[in-house]
C-alpha positions as CSV (number, residue, x, y, z in Angstrom):
1,M,0.0,0.0,0.0
2,Y,1.4,3.4,-1.0
3,D,1.7,6.2,1.5
4,L,0.4,9.4,0.0
5,N,3.1,11.4,1.8
6,D,5.7,9.3,0.1
7,I,4.0,9.7,-3.3
8,Q,3.7,13.5,-2.8
9,S,7.4,13.7,-1.8
10,F,8.5,11.8,-4.9
11,V,6.4,13.9,-7.3
12,M,7.7,17.1,-5.7
13,V,11.3,16.0,-6.2
14,M,10.6,15.0,-9.7
15,E,9.2,18.5,-10.5
16,T,11.9,20.5,-8.7
17,E,14.9,18.1,-9.1
18,N,16.1,19.7,-5.9
19,L,15.9,18.2,-2.4
20,T,16.1,21.5,-0.5
21,E,13.5,23.2,-2.6
22,S,11.1,20.2,-2.4
23,A,11.5,20.1,1.4
24,R,10.7,23.8,1.6
25,R,7.6,23.5,-0.4
26,L,6.3,20.6,1.6
27,S,7.3,22.2,4.9
28,V,9.4,19.2,6.0
29,S,13.1,18.6,6.7
30,K,15.4,17.3,4.0
31,S,16.0,14.2,6.1
32,T,12.2,13.5,6.3
33,L,11.8,14.1,2.5
34,S,14.7,11.7,1.8
35,R,13.3,9.1,4.1
36,R,9.9,9.2,2.4
37,V,11.4,8.7,-1.0
38,S,13.5,5.9,0.3
39,H,10.4,4.2,1.8
40,L,8.5,4.5,-1.5
41,E,11.5,2.9,-3.3
42,S,11.5,0.1,-0.7
43,V,7.8,-0.5,-1.3
44,L,8.3,-0.6,-5.1
45,G,11.3,-2.8,-4.8
46,Q,13.6,-0.6,-6.9
47,P,15.2,2.9,-6.9
48,L,13.4,5.8,-8.6
49,L,15.9,8.6,-8.3
50,L,19.6,9.2,-9.0
51,R,21.1,11.2,-6.2
52,H,23.8,13.8,-7.0
53,S,24.6,15.9,-3.8
54,N,21.5,18.1,-3.4
55,K,20.2,17.4,-6.8
56,M,18.0,14.3,-7.6
57,Q,17.0,13.1,-11.1
58,A,14.7,10.3,-12.2
59,N,16.1,7.0,-13.5
60,D,14.0,5.0,-16.0
61,A,11.8,3.5,-13.2
62,G,11.2,7.0,-11.8
63,K,10.2,8.4,-15.2
64,A,7.8,5.4,-15.8
65,F,6.3,5.7,-12.3
66,Y,5.9,9.5,-12.3
67,P,2.6,9.8,-14.3
68,F,1.0,7.1,-12.2
69,A,2.1,8.9,-9.1
70,R,0.5,12.1,-10.4
71,K,-2.8,10.2,-11.0
72,L,-2.7,8.7,-7.5
73,L,-2.4,12.2,-6.0
74,E,-5.2,13.6,-8.3
75,T,-7.5,10.7,-7.3
76,A,-6.8,11.4,-3.7
77,R,-7.6,15.1,-4.2
78,Q,-10.8,14.3,-6.0
79,S,-11.9,11.9,-3.3
80,R,-11.3,14.5,-0.6
81,K,-13.3,17.0,-2.6
82,V,-16.3,14.5,-2.8
83,L,-16.1,13.8,0.9
84,E,-15.9,17.5,1.7
85,H,-19.0,18.0,-0.5
86,L,-20.9,15.3,1.5
87,Q,-19.7,17.0,4.7
88,D,-21.1,20.3,3.6
89,S,-24.4,18.9,2.1
90,V,-27.5,18.1,4.1
91,S,-27.8,14.5,2.8
92,G,-27.3,11.0,4.0
93,E,-28.6,8.9,6.9
94,I,-29.1,10.2,10.4
95,D,-29.2,7.6,13.2
96,V,-31.3,8.9,16.1
97,T,-32.1,7.4,19.5
98,V,-35.0,9.2,21.2
99,Y,-36.4,8.9,24.7
100,S,-39.4,6.5,24.4
101,S,-42.0,8.9,25.7
102,F,-41.2,11.3,22.8
103,A,-41.7,8.7,20.2
104,R,-45.5,9.0,20.0
105,S,-45.9,12.6,20.9
106,W,-43.7,15.4,19.9
107,F,-40.7,13.9,18.0
108,P,-42.3,12.2,15.0
109,G,-43.7,15.4,13.7
110,E,-40.4,17.2,14.0
111,M,-38.6,14.4,12.3
112,L,-41.1,14.4,9.4
113,T,-40.8,18.2,9.1
114,F,-37.0,18.0,8.8
115,A,-37.2,15.2,6.3
116,E,-39.6,17.2,4.1
117,Q,-37.2,20.2,4.2
118,H,-34.2,18.0,3.3
119,P,-35.3,15.3,0.8
120,E,-31.8,13.8,0.6
121,V,-31.8,12.9,4.3
122,S,-33.0,9.5,5.6
123,F,-33.5,8.4,9.2
124,Q,-32.8,5.3,11.3
125,L,-34.9,5.7,14.5
126,H,-34.5,3.9,17.8
127,T,-36.4,4.4,21.0
128,A,-35.1,3.8,24.5
129,S,-36.2,4.3,28.1
130,V,-32.8,3.5,29.7
131,L,-29.7,5.5,28.6
132,D,-27.2,3.2,26.8
133,Q,-23.7,4.5,27.2
134,N,-22.6,2.3,24.4
135,C,-25.1,3.8,22.0
136,Q,-23.6,4.6,18.5
137,S,-26.4,6.9,17.3
138,D,-25.5,10.2,15.6
139,V,-27.9,12.0,17.9
140,M,-29.7,11.1,21.1
141,I,-32.7,13.1,22.4
142,W,-33.0,12.4,26.1
143,L,-35.1,13.4,29.0
144,G,-33.6,13.2,32.5
145,A,-30.1,13.4,34.0
146,V,-27.2,12.1,32.0
147,S,-23.7,11.2,33.1
148,D,-20.4,11.8,31.2
149,F,-19.9,8.9,28.8
150,G,-17.7,10.4,26.0
151,M,-20.4,12.4,24.1
152,K,-21.5,16.0,24.3
153,A,-24.7,16.5,26.3
154,E,-26.2,19.8,25.3
155,L,-28.9,21.1,27.7
156,A,-31.8,22.2,25.5
157,G,-34.1,23.2,28.3
158,Y,-36.3,21.9,31.0
159,L,-39.6,20.0,30.7
160,S,-42.3,20.8,33.3
161,C,-44.8,18.2,34.5
162,G,-47.8,18.5,36.7
163,L,-50.4,16.4,38.5
164,Y,-53.6,15.8,36.5
165,A,-56.9,14.1,36.8
166,S,-59.8,13.8,34.4
167,E,-63.2,15.4,34.4
168,R,-64.7,12.0,34.9
169,F,-62.5,11.5,38.1
170,Q,-63.6,15.0,39.3
171,R,-67.3,14.1,39.0
172,R,-66.7,10.8,40.8
173,L,-64.3,11.6,43.6
174,G,-63.6,15.3,43.4
175,I,-60.2,17.1,43.1
176,P,-58.1,17.2,46.3
177,D,-57.3,20.7,47.6
178,N,-54.3,20.0,49.7
179,V,-51.1,17.9,49.4
180,A,-51.9,15.6,52.3
181,A,-55.1,14.5,50.6
182,L,-53.1,13.2,47.6
183,E,-51.9,10.2,49.5
184,H,-55.5,9.0,49.9
185,Q,-56.4,9.3,46.2
186,P,-56.2,6.6,43.5
187,W,-53.0,7.0,41.5
188,V,-52.0,6.3,37.9
189,N,-48.4,5.4,38.0
190,L,-47.8,3.5,34.8
191,H,-44.8,5.6,33.7
192,R,-42.2,6.7,36.1
193,L,-41.1,10.1,34.8
194,Y,-39.6,10.6,38.2
195,H,-37.4,7.9,39.7
196,T,-38.6,8.6,43.2
197,D,-38.6,5.2,45.0
198,G,-42.2,5.9,46.0
199,E,-41.8,9.5,46.9
200,L,-42.5,12.7,45.0
201,K,-41.4,16.2,46.0
202,L,-43.8,19.0,45.4
203,S,-42.9,22.7,45.8
204,H,-45.0,25.8,46.5
205,P,-43.8,29.4,46.2
206,Q,-45.1,30.3,49.7
207,K,-45.5,27.0,51.5
208,G,-42.1,25.4,50.6
209,S,-41.7,21.7,49.8
210,Q,-43.6,18.6,50.8
211,I,-43.0,14.9,50.0
212,V,-45.9,12.8,48.8
213,K,-45.7,9.0,49.0
214,L,-46.8,7.3,45.8
215,P,-48.2,3.7,45.6
216,G,-46.5,1.2,43.4
217,S,-48.0,-0.1,40.2
218,R,-48.3,-3.6,38.9
219,I,-48.2,-2.2,35.3
220,L,-45.2,-0.2,34.0
221,S,-44.7,1.1,30.5
222,D,-42.2,3.3,28.8
223,Q,-45.0,4.9,26.8
224,I,-46.3,8.1,28.4
225,G,-49.4,7.8,26.2
226,M,-50.6,4.8,28.3
227,Q,-50.3,7.0,31.4
228,M,-52.3,9.8,29.8
229,E,-55.1,7.5,28.6
230,A,-55.4,5.9,32.0
231,I,-55.8,9.3,33.6
232,V,-58.3,10.5,31.0
233,S,-60.3,7.3,31.6
234,G,-60.7,8.4,35.3
235,H,-58.5,5.7,36.9
236,G,-56.7,8.2,39.2
237,I,-54.4,11.2,39.5
238,G,-51.1,11.0,37.7
239,I,-48.1,12.9,36.4
240,L,-48.0,14.2,32.8
241,P,-45.8,16.6,30.9
242,D,-47.5,20.0,30.6
243,Y,-46.8,20.2,26.8
244,M,-48.7,16.9,26.2
245,V,-51.7,18.1,28.2
246,H,-51.7,21.4,26.3
247,R,-51.7,19.6,23.0
248,R,-54.5,17.4,24.0
249,E,-56.5,20.4,25.1
250,R,-56.6,21.7,21.6
251,H,-58.6,18.7,20.4
252,H,-60.2,17.5,23.7
253,P,-60.9,20.6,25.8
254,G,-61.7,19.9,29.4
255,D,-60.5,16.3,29.4
256,L,-57.8,16.9,31.9
257,I,-57.7,19.1,35.0
258,R,-54.6,20.3,36.7
259,V,-54.5,19.2,40.3
260,L,-53.1,21.7,42.9
261,P,-51.8,24.0,40.2
262,R,-49.7,26.1,42.6
263,W,-47.7,23.1,43.6
264,T,-44.9,22.2,41.1
265,L,-42.8,19.2,40.4
266,P,-39.0,19.2,39.8
267,R,-38.3,20.2,36.1
268,L,-36.7,17.5,33.9
269,P,-33.7,18.4,31.8
270,L,-34.0,17.8,28.0
271,Y,-30.6,17.0,26.4
272,L,-29.4,16.7,22.8
273,I,-26.5,14.2,22.9
274,Y,-24.0,13.9,20.0
275,P,-20.3,13.2,19.4
276,Y,-17.6,15.8,20.0
277,G,-15.7,17.4,17.1
278,Q,-16.6,18.5,13.6
279,L,-20.0,17.1,12.6
280,P,-21.4,16.4,9.1
281,R,-23.6,19.1,7.8
282,R,-26.7,16.9,8.0
283,I,-26.1,16.4,11.8
284,Q,-25.5,20.1,12.3
285,A,-28.7,21.0,10.5
286,F,-30.7,18.4,12.4
287,L,-29.4,19.5,15.8
288,Q,-30.3,23.1,14.9
289,H,-33.8,22.0,14.0
290,M,-34.2,20.1,17.2
291,R,-32.9,23.1,19.2
292,Q,-35.7,25.2,17.7
293,A,-38.2,22.4,18.1
294,S,-37.5,21.8,21.8
295,A,-38.5,25.4,22.4
296,A,-42.1,24.3,21.8
297,I,-42.1,21.9,24.7
298,V,-39.7,23.3,27.3
299,L,-40.9,25.8,29.8
300,A,-37.5,27.1,30.8
301,K,-34.2,27.3,29.1
302,P,-30.8,28.1,30.6
303,G,-30.3,31.8,31.3
304,R,-33.9,32.8,30.9
305,E,-37.1,33.0,32.9
306,P,-39.7,30.3,32.8
307,L,-42.3,30.6,30.0
308,T,-46.0,30.0,30.3
309,I,-47.4,26.9,28.7
310,A,-49.1,29.0,26.0
311,E,-45.8,30.9,25.3
312,A,-43.9,27.7,25.0
313,T,-46.3,25.9,22.7
314,D,-47.9,28.5,20.5
């Protein structure tokens, strides 16, 4: 296998016939240049140049090999140009891993919108509810805390969640008006947005924080849609992302009622995770799209005041 540095050194010496001048143009030492030419001759199994002090001239083998060496360098240059074009174009496949709860709510529409805007892009989509530190995806869209595992985790903002019940539940049992009463209510706990070990922290701007004990569930799912439908059906009070409730409200007004609206849950960080270093243009464009898209579901972003639900989703 030829080393392109060796080929480039041989071609430069052929064109200048001067070791010092060739080394200057290539920004290497004369000894490095001489070593590269000698290595090429070793690979080919015969000498290519006749050495006369500082001057070097081609022998018959060198003259025969020279046009092929030029073609090799030109082919390498053209291949770099093609790859640079791919790097700069929004085309090719994007492998994405998305937090499972986004897979049937917010993310599919954003993925389809990006695909329509960039017809030369295709997607390979995976869902996950547990962060895999060996994941090889180009981009991961994740909800919740992440640890350092060799990829860049960009904080896109924070997702707010609230306690919700249905209109059907309200008619049957009423809506509790204090935190203590929550522990005596039926709970829907199919999706654990908060890994609380049976406890949930609620905060109030004047009353401080209180801990609520949650019952366990015999049914667990990584699809937040199941949690929402169980709450809508009147099975109990449960936790839902505010953006999902707001979207449902557009088509089913009054289905869900916010329970103890002055009490808030800890916000959940939303991350865009991707490799360090220079990224292909398609990945850069997709990340920029997702940064803008995340503004539609997060209620607070780093360095700014919390938004209202209407501001964040309109």
